[in-house]
C-alpha positions as CSV (number, residue, x, y, z in Angstrom):
1,M,-0.3,0.1,-0.1
2,A,1.3,3.3,-0.9
3,P,2.1,5.9,2.1
4,K,-0.7,8.5,2.5
5,P,0.5,11.8,1.2
6,V,2.2,14.3,3.8
7,S,0.4,18.2,3.9
8,V,2.3,21.0,5.5
9,S,0.1,23.6,6.1
10,P,1.8,27.4,5.8
11,N,0.7,28.2,9.4
12,M,0.9,25.0,10.8
13,P,2.6,24.9,14.5
14,I,6.4,23.6,13.6
15,E,6.2,20.9,16.3
16,K,3.4,19.6,14.1
17,Q,5.5,20.0,11.2
18,S,8.1,17.5,12.3
19,R,6.3,14.7,13.2
20,S,5.2,14.4,10.1
21,S,7.5,11.5,8.2
22,G,9.9,12.1,5.8
23,P,13.1,14.3,5.0
24,V,11.7,16.7,2.5
25,V,9.0,17.7,5.1
26,R,11.7,17.7,7.7
27,A,13.8,20.0,5.8
28,F,11.3,22.3,4.8
29,V,10.7,22.6,9.1
30,I,14.2,23.4,9.5
31,L,13.9,26.0,6.9
32,K,11.1,27.5,8.0
33,C,12.7,27.5,11.7
34,I,15.1,29.5,10.4
35,S,13.4,32.4,8.5
36,E,11.1,32.9,12.3
37,G,15.0,33.9,14.0
38,T,16.3,30.5,15.1
39,Y,19.6,30.5,14.2
40,A,21.5,27.6,17.0
41,L,21.2,24.1,16.2
42,S,20.6,23.8,19.8
43,D,17.6,25.7,19.9
44,I,16.7,24.7,16.0
45,S,16.5,21.2,17.7
46,K,14.8,22.1,20.3
47,K,11.5,24.1,18.6
48,C,11.6,21.9,15.9
49,K,11.2,18.5,17.8
50,M,13.8,16.7,16.5
51,S,16.9,15.3,18.0
52,Y,20.4,16.3,18.3
53,S,22.2,14.7,15.6
54,T,18.8,14.7,12.7
55,T,19.1,18.8,13.1
56,H,22.6,18.4,12.8
57,G,22.2,15.6,9.6
58,L,19.3,17.2,7.7
59,L,21.4,20.6,8.8
60,Q,24.6,19.4,6.9
61,K,22.1,18.0,3.4
62,L,20.8,21.8,3.5
63,I,24.4,23.4,3.2
64,R,25.4,21.3,0.3
65,S,22.1,22.1,-1.4
66,K,23.0,25.4,-0.9
67,A,19.6,26.3,1.2
68,V,22.0,26.9,4.2
69,I,25.2,28.5,5.4
70,Q,26.9,27.9,8.5
71,D,28.7,31.4,10.5
72,P,32.4,29.8,10.9
73,L,32.7,31.9,13.7
74,T,29.6,31.6,15.6
75,H,28.2,28.2,14.3
76,E,24.7,29.2,13.8
77,Y,22.8,28.6,10.9
78,F,21.1,31.0,8.2
79,L,19.3,30.8,5.0
80,S,21.6,31.6,2.2
81,Q,21.2,33.7,-0.8
82,L,20.1,31.5,-3.0
83,I,16.6,30.9,-0.5
84,S,16.8,34.2,-0.4
85,E,16.7,35.1,-5.1
86,M,13.7,32.4,-4.7
87,A,11.3,34.0,-2.5
88,S,12.5,37.7,-3.8
89,N,9.8,36.8,-7.0
90,S,6.9,37.6,-6.0
91,R,4.6,35.8,-8.6
92,T,6.8,32.6,-8.5
93,A,6.9,32.4,-4.7
94,H,3.2,33.1,-4.4
95,Q,1.8,31.0,-7.9
96,Y,0.0,28.7,-6.0
97,L,-2.5,31.6,-4.7
98,I,-2.2,33.0,-8.3
99,N,-3.7,30.0,-9.9
100,C,-6.1,29.8,-7.0
101,A,-7.8,32.6,-7.4
102,M,-7.1,33.6,-10.7
103,P,-10.6,31.8,-12.0
104,E,-12.6,33.8,-9.0
105,M,-10.7,36.9,-11.0
106,K,-11.9,35.9,-14.1
107,I,-15.3,35.4,-13.4
108,L,-15.5,38.9,-11.3
109,A,-13.8,40.6,-14.4
110,E,-16.4,39.3,-16.8
111,S,-19.1,39.7,-14.9
112,T,-18.4,43.6,-13.9
113,Q,-16.5,44.2,-16.8
114,E,-14.2,45.9,-14.4
115,R,-9.9,45.8,-13.3
116,V,-9.7,43.1,-11.1
117,T,-6.1,42.7,-9.0
118,L,-4.7,40.6,-6.4
119,T,-2.4,42.2,-3.8
120,L,-0.7,40.3,-1.1
121,L,1.3,42.1,2.1
122,N,5.1,40.2,2.0
123,G,6.6,42.4,5.4
124,F,6.0,45.7,4.9
125,R,5.7,46.1,1.5
126,P,3.1,45.8,-0.3
127,F,3.0,43.9,-4.3
128,R,0.1,43.7,-6.5
129,L,0.6,39.3,-8.0
130,N,-2.3,39.8,-10.9
131,A,-4.5,41.9,-12.3
132,I,-7.7,41.4,-14.8
133,H,-8.4,44.8,-17.1
134,G,-11.3,45.8,-17.5
135,K,-13.8,45.1,-21.3
136,H,-14.6,49.2,-21.3
137,A,-12.6,51.2,-23.7
138,L,-12.4,53.6,-20.2
139,R,-10.6,51.2,-18.0
140,V,-8.0,51.7,-15.0
141,V,-4.2,50.6,-16.6
142,D,-1.8,50.1,-13.8
143,E,1.1,48.0,-14.0
144,E,3.6,48.3,-11.2
145,E,3.3,45.3,-9.2
146,D,6.2,46.5,-6.7
147,L,3.4,48.6,-5.0
148,D,3.8,52.7,-3.3
149,I,3.3,51.9,0.9
150,A,2.0,55.6,1.6
151,D,-0.2,55.2,-1.4
152,T,-1.5,51.8,-1.1
153,F,-2.7,51.6,2.5
154,L,-4.3,55.0,2.0
155,A,-6.1,53.5,-0.4
156,A,-9.1,50.5,0.3
157,P,-6.6,47.5,-0.5
158,G,-4.5,48.5,2.5
159,K,-6.9,49.1,4.6
160,V,-7.9,45.7,4.3
161,L,-4.3,43.9,4.3
162,F,-4.4,46.2,7.6
163,S,-6.6,44.3,8.7
164,Q,-5.2,40.9,9.3
165,I,-2.1,42.2,10.7
166,K,-2.1,42.3,14.6
167,E,-2.0,45.2,16.9
168,D,1.3,45.7,18.1
169,T,2.8,45.3,14.8
170,L,0.5,48.0,13.0
171,K,2.4,50.3,15.7
172,K,5.7,49.8,14.3
173,I,4.7,50.7,10.4
174,V,2.2,53.6,11.4
175,G,5.2,55.9,10.2
176,L,5.7,53.9,7.3
177,I,2.0,54.8,5.9
178,K,2.3,58.8,7.6
179,P,5.5,59.3,7.4
180,D,5.2,63.2,7.9
181,S,2.5,62.5,10.6
182,R,3.3,65.0,13.8
183,D,1.1,62.8,16.0
184,P,2.1,59.5,15.3
185,N,-0.7,58.1,18.5
186,S,-3.6,59.9,15.9
187,A,-2.4,58.4,13.2
188,F,-2.3,55.5,14.3
189,N,-6.1,55.9,16.2
190,E,-7.3,56.9,12.8
191,L,-6.4,53.5,10.9
192,M,-7.8,51.6,13.9
193,K,-10.9,53.2,13.2
194,D,-10.9,51.9,9.3
195,I,-9.4,48.4,10.5
196,K,-12.7,48.7,12.6
197,Q,-14.7,49.4,10.0
198,V,-12.8,46.5,7.7
199,K,-13.7,43.9,10.5
200,Q,-17.5,45.2,11.0
201,N,-18.4,45.0,7.1
202,G,-16.2,42.3,5.6
203,Y,-14.9,45.0,3.1
204,Y,-13.6,48.2,2.1
205,T,-13.8,51.2,-0.5
206,T,-12.6,53.6,-1.1
207,T,-12.8,56.8,-4.3
208,G,-9.6,59.2,-5.7
209,M,-7.3,57.9,-3.1
210,R,-4.7,56.8,-5.5
211,L,-6.2,57.6,-9.0
212,Q,-8.8,60.8,-8.6
213,G,-12.5,59.3,-10.3
214,V,-11.6,55.9,-9.7
215,S,-13.0,53.9,-7.1
216,C,-11.4,50.3,-5.3
217,I,-14.0,48.0,-3.0
218,S,-11.0,45.5,-1.4
219,V,-12.1,42.2,0.1
220,P,-10.3,40.3,2.1
221,V,-9.0,36.7,1.4
222,F,-8.1,34.3,4.6
223,N,-6.0,31.0,4.7
224,Y,-3.1,32.3,3.1
225,S,0.9,32.7,4.7
226,L,0.4,36.7,4.2
227,P,-2.1,38.9,4.2
228,V,-4.3,39.3,0.5
229,T,-7.2,40.9,-0.8
230,L,-9.3,40.9,-3.4
231,N,-9.9,44.8,-5.2
232,L,-12.4,45.3,-8.0
233,I,-11.8,48.7,-9.6
234,G,-12.6,50.8,-11.8
235,P,-14.3,54.6,-12.5
236,E,-16.2,56.1,-10.0
237,T,-19.2,57.2,-12.4
238,R,-20.0,52.7,-12.7
239,F,-19.0,52.1,-9.7
240,K,-21.9,54.6,-7.9
241,P,-25.3,53.4,-9.2
242,N,-23.3,49.3,-9.9
243,F,-22.1,48.7,-6.1
244,K,-24.2,47.1,-4.0
245,Q,-24.1,44.4,-7.4
246,F,-19.8,44.4,-8.0
247,L,-19.9,44.8,-3.7
248,E,-21.8,41.1,-3.8
249,K,-19.9,40.5,-6.1
250,A,-16.9,40.3,-5.0
251,L,-17.5,39.2,-1.7
252,K,-18.7,35.9,-3.2
253,S,-15.3,36.0,-5.1
254,A,-13.0,36.4,-2.2
255,A,-15.2,34.1,0.1
256,R,-15.1,31.3,-2.9
257,I,-11.0,31.6,-3.2
258,S,-10.6,31.5,0.7
259,R,-12.2,28.1,0.8
260,D,-10.5,26.7,-2.0
261,L,-7.2,27.7,-0.1
262,E,-8.8,26.7,4.2
263,A,-9.2,23.4,1.2
264,E,-5.5,23.3,0.6
265,F,-3.8,24.4,3.8
266,G,-6.4,22.9,6.3
267,N,-6.6,26.4,8.4
268,A,-9.8,27.9,9.5
269,K,-9.0,32.4,9.2
270,T,-6.5,33.8,11.2
271,E,-4.4,37.2,12.0
272,N,-1.0,37.6,10.7
273,S,1.8,38.6,12.3
C-alpha cells in the first residue's frame, strides 16, 4: 500500500510539522524555523522537536544543497542567498495563490467588466500579484507590481491588508504610512477605526485615493500565510450605480478563494503577524 501523502500547511505549528514523516518535510520545517529567527543548532533542534543528531544531519544536507549557510565563528545557521533569490520573485513564490484565485478573478472581471487585482503584503511591502483588465473603452490601467507603501495603505487594499495584521505590529509601521504625521498616536487611532470598519463590514471602499475619480472595493482573502486582498477597480461613475451588485460579487469571489485555500492548507481564518 502506497504511503499517505503528507500535507504541510504554512500556518501549521512547527512542532506538528516535524512529526510528519519524511526528510523533505523535516528539512522544510528547519528552513521555516530559521526564517523565524532561530539560528543555533540546539535551539533549532528544540523548536523543531527533532533529535540533535537528526537536526545536525539535515542542516548539513541543506548546506550542501546551498539552501543554508553556517557562520564559521558563531556556528549559527542562516538561509542562503539562493533562498532569498527564490523568494524575492513574488509571482513565483506565490504562484499557487495566483492559480487558486485566477478562476474567480476571471469570473469577477467578466461579470462586472471592471479591473480585478490580487494584492499581497510581504513584510511591510504590498505587491500586486495579478491583474485582469476591464473590458470598457474607459478603464483603469496600472501595471506597477511593486506598489508604493503610502499610496497603497491610504487606499482600500491597504486598509484590508492591515486588518489582517496584529495590532502590536501595526504600531511599529504607522510611520511608513504617514511619515509626515506629527502625532503618530492619532495616525494609529485613525487607522484602527478604518480597520474596525473592515472587520465589521467585511470590506473597504475608497474613491480617488490613488487615482482621481477611480473607486476601489477591496475584500480580504483568508487562509493564506500572508495578508491578501481581492480588489475591484474602476471609474466612480460606473461604481456608484452598481456598487451593491459589485460588492456582492467581490465578496462571493473572495469567499470562494478563501474556501479553496482552506481546503488546501487546512487552516481557519487567522491573523498574520
